[in-house]
C-alpha positions in Angstrom: 118.1 -87.0 60.9 117.8 -84.3 58.2 116.1 -85.2 55.0 118.3 -86.6 52.1 118.9 -83.8 49.6 117.2 -84.4 46.3 119.4 -84.5 43.1 118.8 -81.7 40.4 117.6 -84.4 38.0 115.0 -85.7 40.4 113.9 -82.1 41.3 113.6 -81.4 37.5 111.6 -84.5 37.0 109.3 -83.7 39.8 108.7 -80.2 38.4 108.1 -81.4 35.0 105.7 -84.1 36.1 103.8 -81.3 38.1 103.6 -79.2 35.0 102.2 -82.0 32.9 99.6 -82.8 35.7 98.3 -79.1 35.5 98.7 -78.3 32.0 97.6 -81.6 30.3 95.3 -82.9 33.1 97.0 -86.3 33.5 96.4 -88.3 36.6 99.3 -89.1 38.8 100.8 -92.5 38.1 98.8 -95.1 40.0 100.4 -97.0 42.8 100.1 -100.1 40.7 103.1 -101.1 38.7 101.5 -101.0 35.3 100.7 -97.6 34.0 98.8 -97.5 30.7 98.5 -94.6 28.3 95.5 -92.1 28.7 92.3 -92.1 26.9 91.5 -95.9 26.7 87.7 -96.0 26.5 85.4 -98.2 28.4 84.4 -101.4 26.8 80.9 -100.0 25.9 82.4 -96.9 24.5 84.9 -98.9 22.4 82.1 -101.2 21.1 80.1 -98.2 20.0 83.2 -96.6 18.4 84.0 -99.9 16.6 80.5 -99.9 15.2 80.9 -96.4 13.8 84.2 -97.1 11.9 84.0 -97.2 8.1 84.9 -100.7 6.8 87.0 -100.5 3.6 89.9 -102.4 2.1 93.3 -100.8 2.8 94.7 -98.4 0.3 98.1 -98.7 -1.4 101.4 -98.4 0.5 102.8 -96.3 -2.5 103.9 -92.8 -1.6 104.4 -93.6 2.1 107.5 -92.4 4.0 107.8 -92.0 7.7 109.1 -88.5 7.2 105.6 -87.6 6.1 104.7 -88.0 9.8 107.2 -85.7 11.5 108.1 -87.0 14.9 109.3 -86.7 17.6 108.4 -83.0 17.9 108.2 -80.9 21.0 104.8 -81.0 22.4 105.3 -79.7 26.1 107.9 -76.8 26.3 111.2 -78.4 25.1 110.0 -82.0 25.8 109.4 -84.2 22.7 106.5 -86.6 22.4 108.9 -89.5 23.1 110.3 -87.8 26.2 106.8 -86.9 27.5 105.7 -90.5 27.1 108.7 -91.9 29.0 108.1 -89.5 31.8 104.3 -90.1 31.7 104.3 -93.8 31.8 107.6 -94.4 33.6 108.4 -94.9 37.3 111.1 -93.0 39.2 112.2 -91.3 36.1 115.1 -88.9 36.3 115.6 -86.3 33.5 118.4 -84.0 32.5 118.1 -80.3 31.7 116.9 -81.0 28.2 113.9 -83.1 29.3 115.9 -86.4 28.4 115.1 -89.2 30.7 118.5 -90.6 32.2 117.1 -93.4 34.4 113.9 -95.0 35.5 112.0 -98.0 34.8 109.3 -98.8 32.1 106.6 -101.5 31.7 106.3 -102.9 28.2 102.6 -104.1 28.2 103.0 -105.9 24.9 105.3 -108.6 26.3 105.0 -108.0 30.1 108.6 -106.9 30.4 110.2 -104.4 32.6 113.1 -102.2 31.3 115.3 -100.8 33.9 117.7 -97.6 34.0 118.6 -97.2 30.3 115.8 -95.4 28.4 117.5 -96.2 25.1 116.3 -99.8 25.7 112.7 -98.9 25.5 110.8 -97.8 22.4 107.6 -95.8 22.0 105.3 -97.6 19.8 102.5 -96.0 17.7 99.4 -98.1 18.5 98.1 -97.5 15.0 101.3 -97.6 13.0 102.1 -94.8 10.7 102.1 -96.9 7.5 98.8 -98.5 8.7 97.3 -95.0 9.0 98.6 -94.1 5.6 96.8 -97.0 4.1 93.5 -96.4 5.9 93.1 -92.6 5.4 96.1 -90.6 6.4 97.5 -90.3 2.8 94.8 -87.7 2.3 95.8 -85.7 5.3 97.9 -82.5 5.6 101.3 -82.8 7.0 100.1 -80.9 10.1 97.4 -83.5 10.9 99.9 -86.3 10.4 102.3 -84.7 12.8 99.5 -84.3 15.4 98.7 -88.0 14.9 102.4 -89.2 15.3 102.9 -87.1 18.5 99.5 -87.5 20.2 100.4 -87.8 23.9 96.7 -87.4 25.0 95.3 -90.4 23.2 96.1 -94.1 23.7 98.4 -93.8 20.6 101.8 -93.9 22.1 102.9 -97.0 24.3 106.3 -97.7 25.8 107.4 -101.1 24.4 110.5 -103.3 24.1 112.2 -102.9 20.8 111.7 -106.6 20.1 107.8 -106.4 20.6 107.7 -103.1 18.5 109.6 -104.9 15.8 107.5 -108.0 16.0 104.3 -105.9 15.6 105.6 -103.9 12.6 102.6 -102.2 10.9 100.2 -105.1 11.4 96.6 -104.7 12.6 94.9 -106.7 15.2 93.8 -109.4 12.7 97.5 -109.9 11.9 99.3 -109.4 15.3 98.4 -109.3 18.9 100.7 -108.8 21.9 102.1 -112.0 23.4 100.8 -110.7 26.8 97.2 -111.8 26.6 96.4 -109.7 29.8 96.6 -106.5 27.8 94.5 -107.7 24.8 91.4 -105.9 26.0 93.1 -102.5 26.4 95.0 -103.0 23.3 92.1 -103.4 21.0 90.1 -100.6 22.9 93.0 -98.3 22.4 93.3 -99.3 18.7 89.7 -98.7 18.1 89.8 -95.3 19.9 92.7 -94.0 17.9 91.1 -95.0 14.6 87.8 -93.4 15.8 89.6 -90.1 16.8 91.2 -89.8 13.4 88.4 -91.2 11.2 90.5 -94.1 9.9 89.0 -97.1 8.3 89.0 -100.8 9.2 89.1 -103.9 7.2 86.4 -106.6 7.7 89.1 -109.1 9.1 90.3 -106.2 11.4 86.9 -105.5 12.7 86.1 -109.2 13.2 89.3 -109.7 15.1 88.6 -106.7 17.4 85.1 -107.9 18.1 86.3 -111.3 18.9 88.8 -109.9 21.3 86.2 -107.6 23.0 83.9 -110.6 23.3 86.5 -112.9 24.9 88.9 -110.7 26.6 86.9 -107.6 27.8 
């Protein structure tokens, strides 16, 4: 029996994924169902990074606006950061000629929920929220650096999440909110620490204490 012809969307998805593998050095999706963002450090590395973070009270919210963190910008050809994340962390993703996913399935680690077929039903969450970054150092950055932060597909900064879990999190730090899915708590705080470390953002005492407690009990 001759092989089943591949649809143009699936061909494009395969070619795009191959380019991302070569250009960005991403690993192919694991055979396991749950794909996590790249760059999550080991527990020992996260512990070291946590110790190196500056402890300070959060700065003011005044002056903050999401437009000061331009997103979603193109980061790979004509693919925006959001589109790249949905392709990177999704399964069986089909895209159109503009890199927009049209179908697939995505795992929301925050609430252990699958989202099927409709990519408009999956959000892309900033692990360290934009307003949190603003209050812990980003208000002093250039627009270019804030754009890099908001679209960083190579750090564990962008996570597929259900809109409800994304909304529940808001701009809270780990001392104020943790995912309802306890199985992801270790990776969650390690990712949080890594992003703050990469961008030299500060942590509060309560935030550091909550992260340390999670590392001690969940990692």
